[in-house]
C-alpha positions as CSV (number, residue, x, y, z in Angstrom):
1,M,0.0,0.0,0.0
2,S,1.3,3.5,-0.8
3,A,1.5,6.2,1.7
4,R,-1.9,7.7,2.6
5,P,-2.5,11.3,1.6
6,S,-2.8,13.4,4.7
7,H,-3.0,16.9,6.1
8,E,0.5,18.0,6.9
9,T,-0.6,19.2,10.4
10,A,-4.0,18.4,11.7
11,G,-7.5,18.0,10.3
12,G,-8.6,17.4,6.7
13,G,-11.3,18.7,4.5
14,S,-14.4,17.0,3.3
15,G,-15.4,20.1,1.6
16,R,-19.1,21.2,1.2
17,A,-21.2,20.4,-1.8
18,P,-22.0,23.4,-4.0
19,G,-25.6,23.6,-2.8
20,S,-24.9,23.7,1.0
21,A,-25.3,26.7,3.2
22,G,-22.8,29.2,4.8
23,G,-20.3,28.6,7.6
24,L,-21.1,27.4,11.1
25,P,-21.6,30.2,13.6
26,A,-18.6,30.5,15.9
27,G,-20.6,30.2,19.1
28,S,-22.8,27.3,18.0
29,A,-22.9,24.4,20.5
30,T,-25.9,22.4,19.3
31,P,-25.2,18.7,19.7
32,L,-24.8,16.7,16.5
33,L,-25.6,13.0,16.3
34,A,-22.5,11.0,15.3
35,G,-24.2,7.6,15.2
36,D,-23.6,4.4,17.1
37,F,-19.9,3.9,17.8
38,A,-19.5,0.4,16.4
39,T,-21.0,1.3,13.0
40,W,-18.9,4.4,12.8
41,L,-15.7,2.5,13.6
42,Q,-16.4,-0.1,11.0
43,T,-17.0,2.4,8.3
44,T,-14.0,4.5,9.3
45,C,-11.7,1.5,9.2
46,A,-13.0,0.9,5.6
47,T,-12.1,4.5,4.9
48,L,-8.6,4.2,6.3
49,W,-7.7,0.9,4.8
50,R,-9.6,0.8,1.5
51,D,-10.1,4.5,0.8
52,V,-13.9,4.3,1.0
53,P,-15.2,7.9,1.0
54,A,-16.4,9.0,4.4
55,A,-20.1,10.0,4.6
56,V,-19.9,12.9,7.1
57,P,-23.0,14.9,8.0
58,C,-21.0,18.2,7.9
59,G,-24.1,20.3,7.5
60,S,-23.0,23.9,7.0
61,C,-19.5,23.5,8.6
62,N,-16.5,24.0,6.4
63,A,-13.9,24.6,9.1
64,C,-11.5,22.0,7.8
65,C,-11.3,23.8,4.5
66,R,-10.2,27.2,5.9
67,T,-7.9,26.5,8.8
68,Y,-4.4,26.7,7.4
69,H,-4.0,23.1,6.2
70,Q,-1.7,21.7,3.6
71,L,-3.0,18.6,1.7
72,H,-1.1,15.7,0.2
73,L,-2.2,14.4,-3.2
74,R,-1.4,11.0,-4.6
75,P,0.2,10.5,-8.0
76,G,-3.0,9.0,-9.5
77,E,-5.4,11.9,-8.5
78,K,-5.5,13.3,-12.1
79,A,-9.0,14.9,-11.9
80,A,-8.1,16.9,-8.8
81,R,-4.7,17.9,-10.1
82,K,-6.2,19.3,-13.3
83,R,-8.6,21.5,-11.4
84,L,-6.2,22.8,-8.6
85,P,-4.3,26.0,-9.2
86,R,-0.7,25.1,-10.1
87,E,0.7,28.0,-8.1
88,Y,-0.5,26.3,-4.9
89,L,1.0,22.8,-5.7
90,S,4.5,21.7,-4.7
91,V,6.5,18.5,-4.4
92,A,5.8,16.6,-1.1
93,R,9.1,16.1,0.6
94,G,9.5,12.9,2.5
95,L,6.9,11.0,0.4
96,P,7.4,8.8,-2.6
97,P,7.9,10.4,-6.1
98,G,4.7,11.9,-7.6
99,F,3.1,13.1,-4.3
100,L,2.2,16.8,-4.2
101,V,1.3,19.3,-1.5
102,L,-1.6,21.7,-1.9
103,G,-1.0,24.9,0.0
104,Y,-3.6,27.4,1.3
105,D,-4.3,31.0,0.3
106,E,-3.7,34.2,2.2
107,R,-6.9,33.6,4.2
108,G,-5.6,30.2,5.3
109,A,-8.3,28.6,3.2
110,C,-8.1,26.0,0.5
111,P,-7.6,27.9,-2.8
112,V,-10.7,26.2,-4.4
113,L,-13.0,27.2,-1.5
114,L,-15.1,29.9,-3.2
115,D,-18.0,31.7,-1.4
116,G,-17.7,29.1,1.4
117,R,-18.2,26.2,-1.0
118,C,-15.9,23.7,-2.6
119,S,-15.7,24.7,-6.3
120,I,-14.3,21.3,-7.4
121,Y,-16.4,19.1,-5.0
122,E,-17.0,16.3,-7.5
123,D,-13.2,16.1,-8.2
124,R,-11.9,17.0,-4.7
125,P,-8.7,15.2,-3.5
126,L,-8.9,11.8,-1.8
127,V,-7.8,13.3,1.6
128,C,-10.9,15.5,1.4
129,R,-13.2,12.6,0.6
130,T,-11.9,10.5,3.5
131,Y,-11.6,13.1,6.2
132,D,-14.0,12.9,9.2
133,C,-13.6,15.2,12.2
134,R,-15.6,12.7,14.3
135,I,-12.4,10.8,14.6
136,Y,-11.3,13.3,17.3
137,A,-14.5,12.8,19.3
138,A,-14.1,9.1,19.0
139,T,-10.5,9.0,20.2
140,G,-10.5,11.8,22.8
141,V,-7.7,13.5,20.9
142,A,-8.0,17.3,20.8
143,P,-7.6,19.0,17.4
144,D,-5.1,21.8,17.1
145,R,-7.4,24.1,15.3
146,D,-10.0,26.0,17.4
147,E,-12.8,26.0,14.8
148,I,-12.5,22.3,14.2
149,A,-12.4,21.7,18.0
150,R,-15.7,23.6,18.4
151,Q,-17.3,21.3,15.8
152,V,-15.8,18.2,17.4
153,R,-17.2,19.1,20.8
154,R,-20.7,19.0,19.3
155,W,-20.5,15.3,18.2
156,R,-22.4,12.8,20.3
157,F,-21.9,9.1,19.7
158,S,-24.3,6.5,21.1
159,Y,-23.1,3.6,23.1
160,E,-26.3,1.5,23.5
161,T,-24.6,-1.9,23.1
162,A,-21.8,-3.7,24.9
163,Q,-20.0,-3.8,21.6
164,D,-20.1,0.0,21.3
165,R,-18.6,0.4,24.7
166,E,-15.9,-2.3,24.2
167,L,-14.8,-0.9,20.9
168,R,-14.5,2.6,22.4
169,A,-12.4,1.2,25.2
170,E,-10.1,-0.4,22.7
171,V,-9.7,2.9,20.7
172,L,-9.0,4.9,23.9
173,A,-6.5,2.2,25.0
174,A,-4.7,2.4,21.7
175,V,-4.4,6.2,21.9
176,R,-3.1,6.0,25.5
177,F,-0.5,3.4,24.4
178,I,0.7,5.5,21.5
179,R,1.2,8.5,23.9
180,E,3.0,6.3,26.5
181,H,5.3,4.6,24.0
182,P,7.2,7.1,21.9
183,G,9.1,4.4,20.1
184,C,6.0,3.4,18.1
185,L,6.7,6.3,15.7
186,R,10.1,7.2,14.5
187,S,9.5,10.9,14.3
188,R,8.9,13.0,17.3
189,A,7.0,15.4,15.0
190,A,4.5,12.6,14.4
191,Y,3.4,12.8,18.0
192,E,2.6,16.4,17.6
193,Q,0.1,15.8,14.8
194,P,-3.3,15.1,16.5
195,I,-4.8,13.7,13.3
196,R,-2.1,11.1,13.2
197,V,-2.5,10.0,16.8
198,A,-6.3,9.8,16.4
199,T,-6.0,7.9,13.1
200,L,-3.6,5.3,14.5
201,G,-5.7,4.9,17.6
202,V,-8.6,3.8,15.3
203,A,-6.4,1.8,12.8
204,A,-4.7,-0.2,15.6
205,H,-7.6,-0.7,18.0
206,E,-8.0,-4.4,17.3
207,A,-4.7,-5.1,19.0
208,F,-6.1,-3.8,22.2
209,G,-9.2,-6.0,22.4
210,E,-9.6,-9.2,24.4
211,G,-9.4,-11.4,21.3
212,A,-6.0,-10.0,20.5
213,H,-4.8,-10.6,24.0
214,A,-5.9,-14.3,23.9
215,A,-4.3,-14.9,20.5
216,A,-1.0,-13.4,21.6
217,R,-0.8,-14.9,25.0
218,S,1.1,-18.0,24.0
219,R,3.3,-16.5,21.3
220,V,3.9,-12.7,21.5
221,P,3.8,-10.5,24.6
222,A,0.7,-8.2,24.4
223,E,2.8,-5.0,24.6
224,Q,5.0,-6.2,21.7
225,L,1.9,-7.0,19.6
226,R,0.5,-3.6,20.3
227,F,3.7,-1.9,19.4
228,F,3.9,-3.6,16.1
229,A,0.3,-2.9,15.3
230,V,0.8,0.8,15.8
231,A,4.1,0.9,14.0
232,N,2.7,-1.1,11.0
233,A,-0.4,1.1,10.8
234,N,1.8,4.2,10.8
235,E,4.0,2.8,8.0
236,E,1.0,1.7,5.9
237,L,-1.1,4.8,6.3
238,F,1.5,7.6,6.6
239,G,4.5,6.1,4.9
240,D,7.2,7.0,7.4
241,G,7.1,4.2,9.8
């Protein structure tokens, strides 16, 4: 698997369809239903590992599109590349040949965000199609952008079944392990990227469940299994393991 496109710092950008309304009021705190946790986790893992587009109920929020983010584009994203302004594209250092970085404009916004709407929505980059700010609420990781953090605080997952609660415990345990074991990631800078910590907490959660403990009991120490799960997920999804 090639390195996953990502935001160079935190957050992402699903973009808003051309027909959606204006931005979210800064003081809005109305709760938003995020769905049941188990279903969200299953679909998010499909997004992370198979690039299935995320179906995020963004409503009128476009915070991820205008908060000073740089986006990585894969070599095969021809439709997006054709419609993005060349002056905002540059070579992505540290990633395989062909990867590009899309910068932001003088407002800190994506250069194709016009009148609060994504002007290339149907051809938007993969990172925009797969970004879901609910990952912060699911993992307890705080975004490093205030506007995104305000949106994240509104999400409310439901935990009606034992499975919902068990899976959430696994995700939280994975995040805690990542923070307590710096050796999981080679780069110190990686620990300073909230989106990476949150993503790896989701991607490696299965190594923190009871089933993984039982499978590893007679062969590999649980801590070593978890370490490898996080390190491998980082290499697969971010390409710098």
